[in-house]
VOPAGU-2260 file (C-alpha; in pm, 1 decimal, decimal comma):
REM VOPAGU-2260
SITE   aa  ch    i         X         Y         Z
SITE  UNK   A    0    1595,3   -3621,2     753,4
SITE  UNK   A    1    1780,6   -3834,8    1009,5
SITE  UNK   A    2    2112,8   -3995,9     909,4
SITE  UNK   A    3    2089,9   -4352,4     781,5
SITE  UNK   A    4    2352,3   -4599,2     902,2
SITE  UNK   A    5    2479,3   -4906,9     722,9
SITE  UNK   A    6    2730,0   -5166,8     841,8
SITE  UNK   A    7    2925,4   -5399,4     613,6
SITE  UNK   A    8    3107,8   -5703,5     752,9
SITE  UNK   A    9    3461,2   -5754,5     621,0
SITE  UNK   A   10    3725,8   -6024,4     634,8
SITE  UNK   A   11    4029,1   -5987,9     863,6
SITE  UNK   A   12    4306,6   -5817,2     663,5
SITE  UNK   A   13    4636,4   -5999,6     615,9
SITE  UNK   A   14    4554,9   -6244,8     894,3
SITE  UNK   A   15    4572,1   -5978,2    1165,5
SITE  UNK   A   16    4323,2   -5926,6    1445,0
SITE  UNK   A   17    4248,2   -5571,2    1330,6
SITE  UNK   A   18    4060,3   -5422,9    1039,6
SITE  UNK   A   19    4054,3   -5082,4     878,7
SITE  UNK   A   20    3745,0   -4871,6     943,1
SITE  UNK   A   21    3578,3   -4619,1     717,2
SITE  UNK   A   22    3300,3   -4369,9     799,2
SITE  UNK   A   23    3169,7   -4152,6     514,6
SITE  UNK   A   24    2945,7   -3847,0     513,9
SITE  UNK   A   25    2846,2   -3650,1     204,5
SITE  UNK   A   26    2647,3   -3351,5      90,2
SITE  UNK   A   27    2641,4   -3049,1    -138,7
SITE  UNK   A   28    2948,5   -2826,8    -104,6
SITE  UNK   A   29    2938,2   -2446,3    -112,5
SITE  UNK   A   30    2878,5   -2291,5    -453,8
SITE  UNK   A   31    2929,7   -1917,7    -479,8
SITE  UNK   A   32    2988,0   -1645,1    -735,1
SITE  UNK   A   33    3197,0   -1457,2    -479,0
SITE  UNK   A   34    3519,7   -1535,5    -301,1
SITE  UNK   A   35    3364,0   -1719,8      -6,8
SITE  UNK   A   36    3628,9   -1982,5      55,7
SITE  UNK   A   37    3715,3   -2297,6     245,4
SITE  UNK   A   38    4047,3   -2316,7     430,5
SITE  UNK   A   39    4272,2   -2605,2     332,5
SITE  UNK   A   40    4453,6   -2767,1     628,6
SITE  UNK   A   41    4800,6   -2700,5     762,8
SITE  UNK   A   42    5007,4   -2873,8    1028,3
SITE  UNK   A   43    5223,4   -3180,3    1070,1
SITE  UNK   A   44    5163,3   -3439,7     796,0
SITE  UNK   A   45    4854,9   -3262,6     660,0
SITE  UNK   A   46    4816,9   -3277,8     285,7
SITE  UNK   A   47    4598,3   -3127,5      15,0
SITE  UNK   A   48    4591,3   -3066,1    -355,5
SITE  UNK   A   49    4359,2   -2906,8    -609,9
SITE  UNK   A   50    4332,2   -2941,7    -986,2
SITE  UNK   A   51    4335,8   -2642,6   -1219,8
SITE  UNK   A   52    4342,3   -2782,9   -1571,0
SITE  UNK   A   53    4353,8   -2466,4   -1780,4
SITE  UNK   A   54    4220,5   -2603,5   -2107,9
SITE  UNK   A   55    4033,0   -2902,2   -2244,7
SITE  UNK   A   56    4342,0   -3080,3   -2381,2
SITE  UNK   A   57    4356,8   -3439,3   -2260,7
SITE  UNK   A   58    4669,2   -3581,7   -2095,2
SITE  UNK   A   59    4746,1   -3931,8   -1971,5
SITE  UNK   A   60    4747,6   -3813,2   -1609,2
SITE  UNK   A   61    4737,7   -3484,1   -1429,9
SITE  UNK   A   62    4890,9   -3403,2   -1093,7
SITE  UNK   A   63    4744,1   -3144,7    -860,6
SITE  UNK   A   64    4815,7   -2784,8    -960,9
SITE  UNK   A   65    4905,3   -2681,1    -606,1
SITE  UNK   A   66    4980,2   -2894,7    -301,1
SITE  UNK   A   67    5054,5   -2865,5      70,2
SITE  UNK   A   68    5408,4   -2805,5     196,6
SITE  UNK   A   69    5357,6   -3035,8     496,3
SITE  UNK   A   70    5242,4   -3361,1     334,4
SITE  UNK   A   71    5433,1   -3577,0      87,7
SITE  UNK   A   72    5151,7   -3763,3     -87,8
SITE  UNK   A   73    5095,3   -3738,1    -462,6
SITE  UNK   A   74    4752,0   -3669,3    -606,0
SITE  UNK   A   75    4770,4   -3774,9    -970,0
SITE  UNK   A   76    4455,8   -3929,2   -1115,6
SITE  UNK   A   77    4388,5   -4198,0   -1375,8
SITE  UNK   A   78    4093,4   -4265,5   -1601,5
SITE  UNK   A   79    3824,2   -4534,1   -1593,8
SITE  UNK   A   80    3656,6   -4643,9   -1917,3
SITE  UNK   A   81    3932,1   -4521,3   -2149,4
SITE  UNK   A   82    4013,1   -4164,7   -2239,1
SITE  UNK   A   83    4255,7   -3919,7   -2077,3
SITE  UNK   A   84    4233,6   -3660,6   -1801,6
SITE  UNK   A   85    4102,8   -3322,5   -1921,0
SITE  UNK   A   86    3964,5   -2995,0   -1792,8
SITE  UNK   A   87    3687,2   -2762,4   -1908,9
SITE  UNK   A   88    3729,5   -2551,7   -2219,2
SITE  UNK   A   89    3617,5   -2236,0   -2037,7
SITE  UNK   A   90    3745,3   -2137,0   -1694,2
SITE  UNK   A   91    3470,5   -1882,0   -1629,0
SITE  UNK   A   92    3142,7   -2009,7   -1768,6
SITE  UNK   A   93    3067,3   -2356,1   -1639,0
SITE  UNK   A   94    3345,3   -2367,6   -1379,9
SITE  UNK   A   95    3248,3   -2508,5   -1038,6
SITE  UNK   A   96    3234,2   -2254,5    -758,2
SITE  UNK   A   97    3418,9   -2406,2    -466,4
SITE  UNK   A   98    3675,7   -2154,5    -344,5
SITE  UNK   A   99    3978,6   -2252,7    -135,1
SITE  UNK   A  100    4237,7   -2056,3      60,0
SITE  UNK   A  101    4565,9   -2176,7     203,1
SITE  UNK   A  102    4884,9   -2058,2     373,3
SITE  UNK   A  103    5105,1   -2361,3     314,1
SITE  UNK   A  104    5099,7   -2424,8     -60,3
SITE  UNK   A  105    5381,6   -2467,1    -308,6
SITE  UNK   A  106    5316,7   -2130,7    -472,6
SITE  UNK   A  107    5476,2   -1815,0    -332,1
SITE  UNK   A  108    5305,7   -1676,3     -21,9
SITE  UNK   A  109    4942,0   -1753,2      38,0
SITE  UNK   A  110    4635,4   -1767,9    -181,9
SITE  UNK   A  111    4280,2   -1658,4    -114,4
SITE  UNK   A  112    3963,5   -1747,9    -305,3
SITE  UNK   A  113    4137,1   -1987,6    -540,9
SITE  UNK   A  114    3882,1   -2157,5    -765,6
SITE  UNK   A  115    4006,4   -2475,9    -932,3
SITE  UNK   A  116    3856,3   -2570,5   -1264,9
SITE  UNK   A  117    3868,0   -2941,1   -1184,7
SITE  UNK   A  118    3942,1   -3240,7   -1404,4
SITE  UNK   A  119    3736,6   -3515,1   -1568,8
SITE  UNK   A  120    3760,7   -3779,2   -1843,5
SITE  UNK   A  121    3794,8   -3693,4   -2214,1
SITE  UNK   A  122    3525,5   -3956,3   -2273,3
SITE  UNK   A  123    3285,2   -3710,4   -2108,8
SITE  UNK   A  124    3184,1   -3359,6   -2209,5
SITE  UNK   A  125    3200,6   -3181,4   -2547,4
SITE  UNK   A  126    2966,6   -3437,9   -2696,6
SITE  UNK   A  127    3187,8   -3727,7   -2588,8
SITE  UNK   A  128    2932,9   -3876,4   -2355,7
SITE  UNK   A  129    3020,6   -4227,7   -2239,2
SITE  UNK   A  130    2831,6   -4362,4   -1939,6
SITE  UNK   A  131    3066,2   -4565,8   -1723,0
SITE  UNK   A  132    3367,7   -4340,8   -1784,8
SITE  UNK   A  133    3527,4   -4144,5   -1505,2
SITE  UNK   A  134    3834,8   -4098,0   -1285,9
SITE  UNK   A  135    4018,4   -4287,5   -1012,9
SITE  UNK   A  136    4231,1   -4146,5    -731,4
SITE  UNK   A  137    4456,3   -4386,1    -536,7
SITE  UNK   A  138    4580,3   -4306,2    -184,7
SITE  UNK   A  139    4836,0   -4486,5      30,7
SITE  UNK   A  140    5081,0   -4403,7     309,5
SITE  UNK   A  141    4808,3   -4306,7     556,2
SITE  UNK   A  142    4942,6   -4437,4     887,3
SITE  UNK   A  143    4693,4   -4297,0    1138,1
SITE  UNK   A  144    4325,3   -4213,8    1165,1
SITE  UNK   A  145    4263,8   -3927,6     922,7
SITE  UNK   A  146    3989,7   -3713,8     772,8
SITE  UNK   A  147    3993,3   -3715,7     392,5
SITE  UNK   A  148    3787,3   -3450,0     215,8
SITE  UNK   A  149    3717,4   -3492,9    -155,9
SITE  UNK   A  150    3543,4   -3217,6    -350,6
SITE  UNK   A  151    3379,1   -3339,1    -670,8
SITE  UNK   A  152    3197,7   -3168,7    -958,1
SITE  UNK   A  153    2903,7   -3261,8   -1175,3
SITE  UNK   A  154    2733,2   -3115,2   -1479,3
SITE  UNK   A  155    2392,4   -3244,2   -1591,9
SITE  UNK   A  156    2493,6   -3592,4   -1485,8
SITE  UNK   A  157    2444,6   -3869,2   -1233,5
SITE  UNK   A  158    2769,8   -4006,6   -1099,4
SITE  UNK   A  159    2863,0   -4301,4    -879,0
SITE  UNK   A  160    3121,5   -4226,0    -608,7
SITE  UNK   A  161    3285,5   -4544,4    -476,5
SITE  UNK   A  162    3567,2   -4625,1    -234,3
SITE  UNK   A  163    3758,4   -4955,1    -254,6
SITE  UNK   A  164    4019,8   -5090,4     -11,4
SITE  UNK   A  165    4329,3   -5292,1    -105,7
SITE  UNK   A  166    4215,0   -5399,0    -450,6
SITE  UNK   A  167    3877,0   -5536,0    -342,3
SITE  UNK   A  168    3616,1   -5553,4    -619,0
SITE  UNK   A  169    3340,3   -5474,9    -367,0
SITE  UNK   A  170    3315,1   -5107,7    -269,0
SITE  UNK   A  171    3334,3   -5022,8     100,0
SITE  UNK   A  172    3122,8   -4717,7      20,2
SITE  UNK   A  173    2905,6   -4625,5    -278,7
SITE  UNK   A  174    2683,4   -4323,1    -335,4
SITE  UNK   A  175    2495,6   -4195,6    -641,8
SITE  UNK   A  176    2492,7   -3817,2    -692,1
SITE  UNK   A  177    2276,9   -3628,2    -943,5
SITE  UNK   A  178    2396,1   -3276,3   -1021,7
SITE  UNK   A  179    2132,1   -3007,2    -996,8
SITE  UNK   A  180    2110,3   -2670,8   -1167,3
SITE  UNK   A  181    2341,3   -2411,7   -1007,5
SITE  UNK   A  182    2493,2   -2083,7   -1123,5
SITE  UNK   A  183    2706,5   -2148,0   -1432,3
SITE  UNK   A  184    2586,0   -2505,0   -1446,8
SITE  UNK   A  185    2810,3   -2718,9   -1224,7
SITE  UNK   A  186    2752,8   -2855,4    -877,2
SITE  UNK   A  187    3017,1   -2899,8    -610,8
SITE  UNK   A  188    2973,8   -3203,6    -385,1
SITE  UNK   A  189    3184,1   -3294,8     -81,1
SITE  UNK   A  190    3264,1   -3640,9      52,4
SITE  UNK   A  191    3429,9   -3670,3     395,4
SITE  UNK   A  192    3604,7   -3998,3     480,7
SITE  UNK   A  193    3702,9   -4078,4     839,9
SITE  UNK   A  194    3958,9   -4353,0     771,2
SITE  UNK   A  195    4156,9   -4563,0    1018,9
SITE  UNK   A  196    4405,4   -4786,1     830,4
SITE  UNK   A  197    4514,9   -5132,8     929,9
SITE  UNK   A  198    4863,9   -5032,8     815,1
SITE  UNK   A  199    5034,4   -4758,2     613,8
SITE  UNK   A  200    5036,5   -4992,0     312,2
SITE  UNK   A  201    4655,7   -4989,5     286,9
SITE  UNK   A  202    4542,6   -4851,8     -49,7
SITE  UNK   A  203    4221,8   -4654,6     -99,8
SITE  UNK   A  204    4095,6   -4642,9    -458,5
SITE  UNK   A  205    3840,8   -4365,1    -499,0
SITE  UNK   A  206    3636,6   -4375,6    -818,1
SITE  UNK   A  207    3385,1   -4132,7    -963,8
SITE  UNK   A  208    3213,0   -4242,9   -1284,3
SITE  UNK   A  209    2918,5   -4106,6   -1478,3
SITE  UNK   A  210    2620,1   -4340,5   -1492,3
SITE  UNK   A  211    2356,2   -4120,8   -1661,7
SITE  UNK   A  212    2327,6   -3778,2   -1823,2
SITE  UNK   A  213    2074,7   -3519,8   -1940,2
SITE  UNK   A  214    2307,5   -3323,1   -2171,9
SITE  UNK   A  215    2562,8   -3416,8   -2440,2
SITE  UNK   A  216    2826,6   -3221,8   -2245,2
SITE  UNK   A  217    2755,0   -3396,9   -1914,7
SITE  UNK   A  218    3048,7   -3496,8   -1693,8
SITE  UNK   A  219    3165,2   -3567,7   -1338,5
SITE  UNK   A  220    3511,4   -3518,3   -1191,4
SITE  UNK   A  221    3738,8   -3407,1    -907,1
SITE  UNK   A  222    3812,9   -3057,8    -776,8
SITE  UNK   A  223    4030,8   -3099,1    -468,7
SITE  UNK   A  224    4135,4   -3332,8    -187,1
SITE  UNK   A  225    4272,8   -3288,6     164,7
SITE  UNK   A  226    4405,3   -3532,5     427,7
SITE  UNK   A  227    4423,6   -3432,4     794,8
SITE  UNK   A  228    4544,8   -3668,3    1071,3
SITE  UNK   A  229    4307,3   -3679,5    1367,7
SITE  UNK   A  230    4486,6   -3601,5    1698,0
SITE  UNK   A  231    4577,2   -3912,5    1894,1
SITE  UNK   A  232    4351,7   -3850,1    2200,8
SITE  UNK   A  233    4047,7   -3837,3    1972,3
SITE  UNK   A  234    4161,7   -4153,3    1800,2
SITE  UNK   A  235    4196,6   -4338,3    2130,6
SITE  UNK   A  236    3851,7   -4228,1    2246,3
SITE  UNK   A  237    3689,6   -4349,3    1925,2
SITE  UNK   A  238    3876,7   -4678,4    1938,2
SITE  UNK   A  239    3761,1   -4732,8    2297,8
SITE  UNK   A  240    3400,5   -4684,2    2194,8
SITE  UNK   A  241    3439,4   -4931,4    1911,3
SITE  UNK   A  242    3622,8   -5211,6    2095,3
SITE  UNK   A  243    3534,7   -5551,5    1958,3
SITE  UNK   A  244    3371,3   -5415,3    1644,0
SITE  UNK   A  245    3525,9   -5497,0    1307,7
SITE  UNK   A  246    3391,6   -5361,4     986,1
SITE  UNK   A  247    3316,8   -5073,2     761,4
SITE  UNK   A  248    3035,5   -4840,2     852,7
SITE  UNK   A  249    2870,7   -4613,9     599,8
SITE  UNK   A  250    2697,9   -4298,8     714,4
SITE  UNK   A  251    2479,8   -4087,6     489,5
SITE  UNK   A  252    2435,8   -3741,1     635,5
SITE  UNK   A  253    2147,5   -3549,3     480,7
SITE  UNK   A  254    2166,1   -3267,4     735,7
SITE  UNK   A  255    2446,3   -3085,7     553,0
């Protein structure tokens, strides 16, 4: 199926003559019962983090288990619809199968085929089904055009993934995702954001909430995130192509 393009007009931010731009693509991420992995980025100002909540105990917030040595951004999450942040009760059965490797993490040496268990809301799962509950991840300090990858998880649920800019109540991007049956029950889904900020103070609020379910243990949540600055020559070329255009553009890519 060919990609479908949407354009949303926006107001000029803070009275300037520029506006932030956001392009989003999405699709199913690799699921595997083996160590087939995805390499997390390294290099100047690159950042990543993954969540490995090792039990189902809920906490008020939960920072990433491991993070990049290069970047300095925090990746703690908060809840939507009440509840606390939690992880699965079993790290083997039911864990999502997105594997990651890295050479620049906070743990000693390097890691290969690391499988995070992910995090979600205590209002979801273990019979605590509450449609409308989920998680929010807030990002700031992005001062140049960057690629942001966000790996999500879903179990017997439909979730709404939304991106908001600078406290707006209208999402710049919104996509519904229904998890399908995969080995051990969870589906990994990847969202890729190509984001050019208006300034480093721009705030992206990324929300993932459950809207429907087919099981009392249904839930949606986050696995990992990475932020990679796009080299300046590429940024200039893209800006030249888009001269005179202000707005957010949403791209749905079904060819993944």
